[in-house]
C-alpha positions in Angstrom: -5.3 -28.2 21.3 -7.8 -28.6 24.2 -7.0 -32.3 24.5 -3.3 -31.6 24.6 -3.9 -29.1 27.4 -6.0 -31.6 29.3 -3.3 -34.3 28.9 -0.6 -31.9 30.1 -2.7 -30.9 33.2 -3.3 -34.6 34.0 0.4 -35.4 33.8 1.2 -32.5 36.0 -1.4 -33.6 38.5 0.1 -37.1 38.5 3.6 -35.7 39.1 2.5 -33.5 41.9 0.7 -36.5 43.5 3.8 -38.6 43.0 5.9 -36.0 44.7 3.5 -35.8 47.7 3.5 -39.6 48.0 7.3 -39.8 47.9 7.5 -37.1 50.6 4.8 -38.8 52.7 6.4 -42.2 52.4 10.0 -41.4 53.0 10.2 -37.8 53.9 11.5 -35.0 51.7 14.8 -36.1 50.2 17.4 -34.6 48.0 16.8 -37.3 45.3 13.0 -36.5 45.1 13.2 -32.7 45.3 16.3 -31.7 43.3 14.9 -32.8 39.9 11.6 -31.1 40.8 13.4 -27.8 41.5 15.0 -28.0 38.1 11.7 -28.7 36.3 10.4 -26.1 33.9 6.9 -26.3 35.5 6.4 -23.6 38.2 3.9 -25.6 40.1 6.3 -28.5 40.6 9.1 -26.1 41.6 6.8 -24.4 44.1 5.8 -27.7 45.7 9.4 -28.9 45.9 10.4 -25.6 47.4 7.7 -25.9 50.1 8.9 -29.4 51.0 12.5 -28.3 51.1 11.7 -25.5 53.5 9.4 -27.7 55.7 12.0 -30.5 55.8 14.9 -28.1 56.5 16.9 -29.6 53.6 19.9 -27.2 53.8 21.9 -28.9 51.0 19.1 -27.8 48.5 20.0 -24.1 49.0 22.0 -23.8 45.8 19.2 -25.6 43.8 16.6 -23.2 45.2 18.6 -20.2 44.3 19.3 -21.5 40.8 15.6 -22.2 40.3 14.7 -18.7 41.5 17.2 -17.1 39.1 16.0 -19.2 36.2 12.4 -18.1 36.7 13.3 -14.5 37.5 15.1 -14.2 34.2 12.2 -15.6 32.2 8.8 -14.0 31.2 6.1 -13.9 33.8 4.3 -16.8 32.0 7.0 -19.1 33.3 5.9 -18.4 36.9 2.5 -16.6 37.0 1.7 -14.8 40.3 5.3 -15.5 41.4 4.0 -18.8 42.8 7.3 -20.6 42.6 9.6 -17.7 43.3 7.6 -16.8 46.4 7.8 -20.4 47.6 11.5 -20.4 47.0 12.0 -17.2 49.0 10.0 -18.6 51.9 12.0 -21.8 51.9 15.3 -20.0 51.9 14.2 -17.9 54.9 13.3 -21.1 56.7 16.7 -22.5 55.8 18.5 -19.5 57.4 20.0 -18.7 54.0 22.8 -16.1 54.4 23.2 -15.3 50.7 22.9 -11.5 50.8 23.1 -11.2 47.0 20.0 -13.4 46.7 18.0 -11.4 49.2 19.0 -8.1 47.7 17.9 -9.3 44.3 14.6 -10.5 45.8 13.7 -7.2 47.5 14.0 -5.5 44.2 12.0 -8.0 42.2 9.0 -6.7 40.2 6.8 -8.9 38.1 4.2 -7.0 36.2 1.4 -9.1 34.8 -1.6 -8.1 32.7 -4.7 -7.2 34.8 -8.0 -5.4 34.3 -7.2 -1.9 33.3 -3.5 -2.3 33.1 -0.9 -4.4 34.9 -0.4 -5.8 38.4 2.8 -6.4 40.4 2.7 -10.0 41.6 6.0 -10.1 43.4 4.8 -8.5 46.7 5.1 -11.5 48.9 8.4 -12.4 47.4 9.8 -8.9 48.3 8.5 -9.2 51.9 10.0 -12.7 52.4 13.3 -11.6 51.0 13.2 -8.6 53.4 12.9 -11.0 56.3 15.7 -13.1 55.0 18.0 -10.1 54.5 17.3 -8.9 58.1 18.4 -12.3 59.4 21.8 -12.1 57.7 24.9 -10.4 59.1 24.9 -7.9 56.3 25.9 -4.5 57.8 23.8 -2.5 55.4 20.6 -4.5 55.7 18.7 -1.7 57.4 19.4 0.9 54.7 18.3 -1.6 52.1 15.1 -2.4 53.9 14.3 1.3 54.4 14.0 1.5 50.6 10.9 -0.7 50.9 9.2 1.9 53.0 8.7 3.8 49.7 7.5 0.7 47.8 4.4 1.6 45.7 2.5 -1.4 47.2 1.1 -0.9 50.7 1.3 -4.6 51.4 5.1 -4.5 51.0 5.4 -1.3 53.1 3.5 -3.0 55.9 5.3 -6.3 55.5 8.8 -4.8 55.8 8.1 -3.5 59.3 8.7 -6.9 60.9 12.0 -7.2 59.0 13.1 -3.8 60.2 12.3 -4.7 63.7 14.7 -7.6 63.4 17.6 -5.3 62.8 19.8 -3.6 65.5 17.2 -2.5 68.0 18.0 1.2 68.6 18.4 1.9 64.9 15.3 -0.1 64.1 13.3 1.8 66.7 14.5 5.1 65.3 13.3 4.2 61.8 10.0 2.8 62.9 9.2 5.8 65.1 10.0 8.2 62.3 7.8 6.2 59.9 5.0 6.2 62.4 5.2 9.9 63.0 5.3 10.7 59.3 2.4 8.4 58.6 1.3 6.6 55.4 -1.5 7.0 52.9 -2.7 3.5 53.9 -3.7 3.2 57.6 -2.8 -0.5 57.8 0.9 0.4 57.1 0.9 2.6 60.2 -0.7 -0.1 62.2 2.0 -2.6 61.1 4.6 0.0 62.0 3.1 0.4 65.5 2.9 -3.4 66.1 6.5 -3.8 64.9 7.6 -1.1 67.4 6.0 -3.1 70.2 8.3 -6.0 69.4 11.3 -3.9 70.4 12.0 -2.3 73.8 8.7 -2.8 75.6 8.3 0.1 78.0 9.5 3.0 75.8 7.7 1.7 72.7 4.5 1.1 74.5 4.5 4.6 75.8 5.2 5.9 72.3 2.4 3.9 70.7 0.2 5.0 73.5 0.5 8.6 72.3 -1.4 7.6 69.1 -4.4 6.9 71.4 -4.6 10.7 71.8 -4.7 11.5 68.1 -7.7 13.2 66.6 -7.9 10.6 63.8 -10.2 7.8 65.0 -8.6 5.3 62.6 -5.1 5.9 64.1 -6.6 5.6 67.6 -8.1 2.3 66.8 -4.9 1.0 65.1 -2.9 2.0 68.2 -5.4 0.3 70.5 -5.3 -2.9 68.5 -1.5 -2.9 68.2 -1.2 -2.5 72.0 -3.7 -5.2 72.6 -2.1 -7.6 70.2 1.3 -7.1 71.7 0.1 -8.6 75.0 2.7 -6.5 76.8 1.9 -5.5 80.4 3.0 -1.9 79.6 0.5 -1.9 76.7 -2.4 -2.8 78.9 -1.4 0.0 81.2 -1.5 2.5 78.3 -5.1 1.3 77.4 -6.4 1.4 81.0 -4.8 4.8 81.8 -6.7 6.4 78.9 -9.9 4.7 79.9 -9.7 5.8 83.6 -8.8 9.4 82.6 -12.0 10.0 80.6 -15.2 10.3 82.7 -17.5 10.0 79.6 -16.8 6.9 77.6 -17.6 7.6 74.0 -16.6 5.9 70.8 -13.0 7.1 71.2 -12.7 5.3 74.5 -14.6 2.2 73.5 -11.8 1.2 71.1 -9.7 0.8 74.2 -11.9 -2.1 75.1 -11.2 -3.8 71.8 -7.5 -3.5 72.5 -8.0 -5.0 76.0 -10.0 -7.9 74.6 -7.1 -8.6 72.2 -4.6 -8.6 75.0 -6.0 -11.9 76.3 -4.1 -11.7 79.6 -5.6 -12.5 83.0 -5.1 -8.8 83.9 -7.0 -7.7 80.8 -9.9 -10.2 81.5 -10.0 -9.1 85.1 -10.4 -5.5 84.0 -13.1 -6.3 81.4 -15.0 -8.5 83.9 -15.0 -5.6 86.4 -16.7 -3.5 83.7 -19.3 -6.2 83.1 -20.0 -6.4 86.8 -20.1 -2.7 87.6 -19.9 -0.6 84.5 -22.7 1.2 82.6 -25.1 -1.1 80.8 -23.9 -0.1 77.3 -20.3 -0.6 78.3 -21.0 -4.0 79.8 -22.9 -5.0 76.6 -20.0 -3.9 74.5 -17.5 -5.9 76.6 -19.8 -9.0 76.3 -19.8 -8.8 72.6 -16.1 -8.2 72.4 -15.3 -11.2 74.6 -17.4 -13.6 72.5 -14.3 -14.0 70.3 -13.2 -16.4 73.1 -16.1 -18.8 73.0 -13.8 -21.7 73.5 -12.8 -20.4 76.9 -15.5 -21.9 79.2 -13.9 -20.6 82.3 -14.2 -17.0 81.0 -17.9 -17.6 80.1 -18.5 -18.9 83.6 -16.9 -15.8 85.2 -19.1 -13.6 82.9 -22.2 -15.5 83.9 -21.3 -15.2 87.6 -20.7 -11.4 87.2 -24.1 -10.9 85.5 -25.9 -13.0 88.1 -24.5 -10.8 90.8 -25.4 -7.7 88.8 -29.0 -9.0 88.4 -29.4 -7.5 84.9 -31.9 -9.6 83.0 -31.1 -8.1 79.6 -27.4 -8.8 79.9 -28.0 -12.3 81.2 -30.2 -12.9 78.1 -27.6 -11.4 75.8 -24.9 -13.7 77.2 -27.2 -16.7 76.7 -27.9 -15.6 73.1 -24.3 -14.7 71.9 -22.4 -17.2 74.1 -24.5 -20.2 75.2 -23.0 -22.7 77.6 -20.8 -25.2 75.8 -20.4 -23.0 72.7 -17.2 -23.4 70.8 
């Protein structure tokens, strides 16, 4: 039995290598991928689906859908961890598939597999990919269908559907996302994803709305809002961060999360602000900014500006800290 298993694994490895070689030599083609998509082995199907999506082989759309349905109708052992079905869903999104029925099926897919203490749903990424695909179609009722995923039992799906919702009609999407943000979620990262999705919509009003979360009593929500504003890189988002900073005379932990958001912003305006704090701010604030900015060790110009600011400040401790955490030439 063990030898038979080893032989089967070796054959599969050879077939996967052969598929990679064929793709590398002549590019992904219908002749090489269509038989692989029809193969009963999920790993071969997953590899072929990845090549189909990367190669934008639009004629393979029916083959991808057929493979998905075949695997979805079978037991989980035919496609453990939804490896092939997830790859197929991602490929169809890359191919701008407009098959609404497929994506509706995909956002409802559940695959329970045995796990320690019970079972585990392994179709999470598949549902999220299909949500993005559905949002990209012209289906008039895409948004109501996506809203169903806001009640998904898995937080990763609830967080993942936010970007899909943001791709729908902007005013309707904004209304849904604002409502979800106000209602909250048991898992903080879901609210964070919601705030970030909002910032991909109408910049000024959404930045002001997300900015109100900086005033919440919950430190986790404040940090999520600061990080979302920073990651958005919107000028209006930086204004929200700096306005709160300037309004508070004593800079405690609640205010220092604003600096993390500014560091994430990565704009010249954000760096100028942070450099001014290094040059003239309290020692503890300057130290915090230095540590936050070490995420950009590849930016030699920024390091030189920090060094110049500290030289002018004549603070030996901070100069030593910069040399320790960000030596010249560090990557």
